[in-house]
C-alpha positions in Angstrom: -24.1 35.9 11.3 -27.5 34.5 12.3 -27.3 32.1 15.2 -29.8 29.2 15.7 -31.7 29.1 18.9 -31.0 26.4 21.6 -34.6 25.1 21.3 -34.0 24.5 17.5 -30.9 22.6 18.3 -32.8 20.4 20.7 -35.3 19.6 17.9 -32.3 18.8 15.6 -30.8 16.5 18.3 -34.1 14.6 18.7 -34.5 14.3 14.9 -37.7 16.4 14.9 -36.8 18.6 11.9 -37.5 18.2 8.2 -34.6 17.1 6.0 -34.0 20.5 4.4 -33.8 22.3 7.8 -31.4 19.6 9.0 -29.1 20.2 6.1 -29.1 24.0 6.7 -28.3 23.4 10.4 -25.5 21.0 9.6 -23.9 23.4 7.1 -24.2 26.2 9.7 -22.3 24.1 12.2 -19.2 24.1 10.0 -18.8 27.8 10.3 -20.2 28.8 13.7 -18.5 27.9 16.9 -21.2 29.5 19.1 -23.9 27.3 17.5 -21.6 24.2 17.8 -21.5 24.8 21.6 -25.3 25.1 21.7 -25.7 21.9 19.6 -23.4 20.0 22.0 -25.5 21.1 25.0 -28.7 20.1 23.1 -27.2 16.6 22.4 -26.4 16.2 26.1 -29.9 17.2 27.1 -31.5 14.9 24.5 -29.3 12.0 25.7 -30.3 12.5 29.3 -34.0 12.2 28.2 -33.5 8.9 26.5 -34.5 5.7 28.3 -31.9 3.7 30.1 -31.4 0.0 29.3 -31.8 -2.1 32.4 -29.7 -5.0 31.0 -27.4 -3.8 28.1 -25.8 -7.2 27.7 -29.2 -9.0 27.5 -30.3 -6.4 25.0 -27.3 -7.0 22.8 -27.9 -10.8 23.0 -31.6 -10.4 22.0 -30.7 -8.3 19.0 -28.1 -10.7 17.9 -30.5 -13.6 18.3 -33.1 -11.7 16.1 -30.5 -10.9 13.5 -29.5 -14.6 13.3 -33.1 -15.6 13.1 -32.7 -17.7 16.3 -31.0 -20.5 14.2 -27.7 -21.8 15.3 -25.3 -22.1 12.4 -23.3 -25.3 12.0 -19.6 -24.9 13.1 -17.2 -24.2 10.4 -15.3 -27.3 9.2 -11.5 -26.9 9.5 -9.5 -28.7 6.9 -6.7 -30.8 8.4 -3.2 -29.6 7.5 -1.3 -31.7 5.1 1.8 -33.5 6.3 4.5 -30.8 5.8 7.4 -33.3 5.8 5.8 -35.4 3.1 5.2 -32.3 1.0 8.8 -31.2 1.4 10.1 -34.6 0.4 8.0 -34.5 -2.7 9.3 -31.1 -3.7 12.9 -32.3 -3.2 12.3 -35.4 -5.3 10.8 -33.3 -8.1 13.8 -30.9 -8.0 16.3 -33.8 -8.1 14.5 -35.5 -11.0 14.5 -32.2 -13.0 18.2 -31.8 -12.3 19.0 -35.3 -13.6 16.9 -34.7 -16.7 18.7 -31.4 -17.5 22.1 -33.0 -16.9 21.4 -35.9 -19.1 20.2 -33.7 -22.0 23.4 -31.6 -21.8 21.7 -28.3 -21.1 24.1 -27.5 -18.2 27.2 -28.1 -20.3 25.7 -26.0 -23.1 25.0 -23.2 -20.6 28.6 -23.3 -19.3 30.1 -23.1 -22.8 27.9 -20.2 -23.6 29.0 -18.4 -20.5 32.7 -19.1 -21.3 32.2 -17.8 -24.9 30.6 -14.6 -23.5 33.4 -14.1 -21.0 36.1 -14.6 -23.7 34.5 -12.1 -26.0 34.3 -9.6 -23.2 38.0 -10.2 -22.4 39.0 -9.5 -26.1 37.7 -6.0 -25.9 40.9 -3.9 -25.6 39.5 -0.6 -24.5 36.5 0.2 -22.5 34.2 3.0 -23.5 35.5 5.3 -20.8 39.1 4.8 -21.6 38.5 5.6 -25.3 36.5 8.7 -24.3 39.4 9.8 -22.0 41.9 9.3 -24.9 39.8 11.5 -27.1 39.6 14.2 -24.5 43.4 14.0 -24.0 44.0 14.5 -27.7 41.6 17.5 -27.8 43.3 19.2 -24.8 46.7 18.5 -26.4 45.5 20.2 -29.7 44.2 23.2 -27.7 47.6 23.5 -25.8 49.5 23.3 -29.1 47.4 26.0 -30.7 47.9 28.2 -27.7 51.7 27.7 -27.8 51.8 28.5 -31.5 49.7 31.6 -30.9 52.2 32.8 -28.3 55.1 32.2 -30.6 53.6 34.4 -33.4 53.1 37.3 -31.1 
């Protein structure tokens, strides 16, 4: 495997290489631990050569001021919350009114009679599906046992 020199990694860390060479170096880093160590050393050296900010908080404030264009934006208007008790009372009043309307039209009594009819039809069913299946299996096993008894008698 061809390793890349430390000086070339310094050029890479300071962004002094063309795009094609940068891509080759990046791809090489995925497969070579030796070059990865050289690259990390080159980054540390390049970082030590960078200028130091005298006032980092002032720098951030000046950048933010330039981004905002130096204009102060008006404060966001907060909508007042509605009266929760009033809203709850309105919901209860609507629910009570709907209940009265449904009761006066007879929907509730119709609903209860439909449910009763359904329950009665379910009660009239004599056998469930499982019990009828069990009865069929019992009759099959009885037939098999009878055939076996008859077979033993003929022998």
